[in-house]
N, C-alpha and C positions, 0 to 999 in steps of 0.2 A: 504494500500500500504506500502511495506517495503522500507524505505528510507535510512537506514544505518544498519550496524550490527557490533557486537563486540564479541570477545572471552573473557571468564572470567576464571581466575585461582582461584579455590576454595580450601582453606586450613583451617585446624583447627587453631584457634587463636594462639596457641603456636608455630605453624610453619610458620605463615605469614611473620615474619621478615626475616627468612632465604629464604623463597620462593620468596618474592618480591625483596630481594637483588639480587638473581640470575637472575630473569627474567628482572629486569630493566637493568642489565649488558648486557645480551645477546640480548636485543632488543634496546639498546641505548635509553632508556627512563628514565624519572624521576617520582617518586611517587608523586601523588597529596596529598593534605590534605585529611584526612579521611572524609567520609560522611556517612549518614544513622543514624538511631535512636541511634545506639550503636557504631558508628564509624567503622562499619564492611566493608565498601566499600572504594576502592581507584581506581583511574585511573592511568594507566601508560602512561605518556604524552610523545609523540614522539618529536624529534628535528624538524621534518618537517611533515606536514600533520595533520589530525584530529585524536583524540584518538579512538582506536578501540580495546584496550586491557585493561582489568580491573582485579582487585583482590578482593576477598571476604573472610572474615572469616566466617566459617561455622561450624556446628556441624557434627559429623561423620568424615569419613576418607578424605573427600574432593574429588577433581577431576577437572572437567572443565565443562563449559556450554556455550551456545551461547545466546546472546541477539539480538532480532530483533527490530530495531527502526522503529516505524510505525507512520503514520500520524493521525490515529484514534485509540487510545488505547482501548476504550470500544468496538469498533467493532472488533478489532483484538482478544481481550480476548474472546468475545462471539463466534467468529468463531472457536477459538481453542477448547473451551468447546464443541461446537456442533460437532466437529470432534473427540471427545473422550478424550481431555486433562482434567486433574484434577487440579483445582486451589489450590494453597498453601498459597500465601500471596498476598494481594493487597494493594498498597500504591499509593500516588498521581501521581507518574511518572513512575510506572512500575507494572506489574503483574508477579508473579513467578508461573509457572505451571509445571506439569509433563505430558509428552506425554503418550499415551496409554501403552507403554512399560516401563514407569517410568523414562524416560530421562528428567532431569531438563532443563528448558529453561525459558527465560523471554521475554515478549513484553514490550517495553519501549517507552518513548518519545525522546530518544537520537537522535541527528542529527549529520551529518558530510557530508563533500563534497570532501575532499582531502585525497586520499588513501596514507598512509605513504610509502615512498620508501624503498627498501632494505637497510640494514645497513652493514657496513664493520667491520669484525673482525680485531684485531691488524695486522694480516698478509695480510689484504686486501680482504679476502674471503667474498663474499656477502651472506646474508641470510635474511629471513623475516618470522616472525610468521604470517601465513596467512590462517590457516585452523583449523577447529574443526572437529574431526572424532568422529562420534557417533557409539559406539560399542554395537551392538544390539544382544540379544539372538536369537538363530536360529529360534525358533518357532514364534517369534514376528516380524521377519524381513519383511515379505511381508506387513503386516498391517502397520508397522512403516514407511516403505518407502512411502506407499500410504498416510499416515498421513502428512508427511513432504512435500510431493509434493502438497497436497491439501491446507495445511496451508499457504505455501509460494507463491503458484502459479507458482513455477519454475519447469521445466521439469526434469524428471529423466533421467540421461545419463549413459549408461553402460560404464565400463572401460575394460581394457585388462585382468582383473582378475575377476572371477565370484563372489567372496566374497565381492566386492566393487561396490557401485553405487554412482554416484556423482549427487548432485543437481546443476542445471544450474544457479548458482548465477550470477547476472549481473556483468560485469567487473567494473562498477562504485562503487561496494561495496568491502570492504577490506578483508572479511573473507569468504573463501571457506567452503563448508560443504560436507563431505564425510560420507557415511553410510557403515559400515562394518558389515557383518554377522559373528558372533562369531561361534566357533565350537560347542558350547553347549548352553543350555538355561540358564536363570538367569537374574538378574537385569541388565538393560541396563545402560551403563556408557558413558563417553566421555573423550577424551584426545586431547591435542594440537599437531599440526604438524608445523614444521619449514621447509620451502623450502630453499634449500642450493645449491650454485654453486659447492661446493665440500663437500660431506657428511663427509668424514674422517677428513678433515681439521677443519670443524665446530665442529665435535665431540671432537677433541683434545682441541679446545678452551673451549668448555663447560666443559670438564673434568678438565681443569685448574681452573675452577670456582666452582668445587665441584660436578659436575654431574658424572654419571657412565653409561658406556655402558652395555646394557643388552643382546641384540641379533641383528642379521642382517637379513633383509628380502630381497626381490627381488631388490628393489631400495630405501630402507629405512633402518634406524637403530633405534631400540628401545632404549630409554634412560630413566634414572631416574634422576630427578633434586635432589638437595641436601637434600630435605625433603622426597625423595622416590617417588615423583609424576611422573607417566609415561608420556612420550611424545615421538614423533618421529622426526627424521631428515630425510627429503626426498630429492630425487634427482630432484625434480621439479624446474623449473626456478624461482628464487626469484622475477623476474620482472613480469612474466606472469602466474605463477602457473602451467604451463604445463610440462609434462614429456618429456624430450628430446627424439627424435626418433633415 
């Protein structure tokens, strides 16, 4: 059973300082003391609610991933492998795996109960980092959506756009999961999404902290954080995660 979930910011060690400084600022969090065998992990601790955002120093270009907090780690790991996931690292309190399409994720013993509320920018605009979007190669998309639905036990929900499918994450958990079908094949990746009451106002605030606008979509804006890491600002309600009608 999945009891909690978290989003992780993955960056090369040399970029972690800049990345974590930015993300703690725009989420109104503070960085925990490092943990892990080499001090590679940190939690971003909210002013209110339980932690659901972390950072990790990684090899390679970095990106993002989702952690699933479960009540039985061995059972969750075994189920993931039976469904086609490939184990990467096992430690006492988590297992790092890759989905059939190569998407990194972890099953952990992390727990939480209180979803952090939206935070206010200096001008009062509300936002909340509340989603991981899995960017999946076109030929892997059908298998990958089936994998995530079977792994989590959550239903697949269509959206207004054919390239997106949403997992029915319970409202008691803090991180939504969206699956996006890319235009081409290739390695599946992931990025973070921030729900915003006002996308343009939030973009301006993030720019003042070193982020950069990349492009605009139907109801979202693609951004790069100060280290070049991609993420999106979306027009979803920061309280509910729903797209206004």
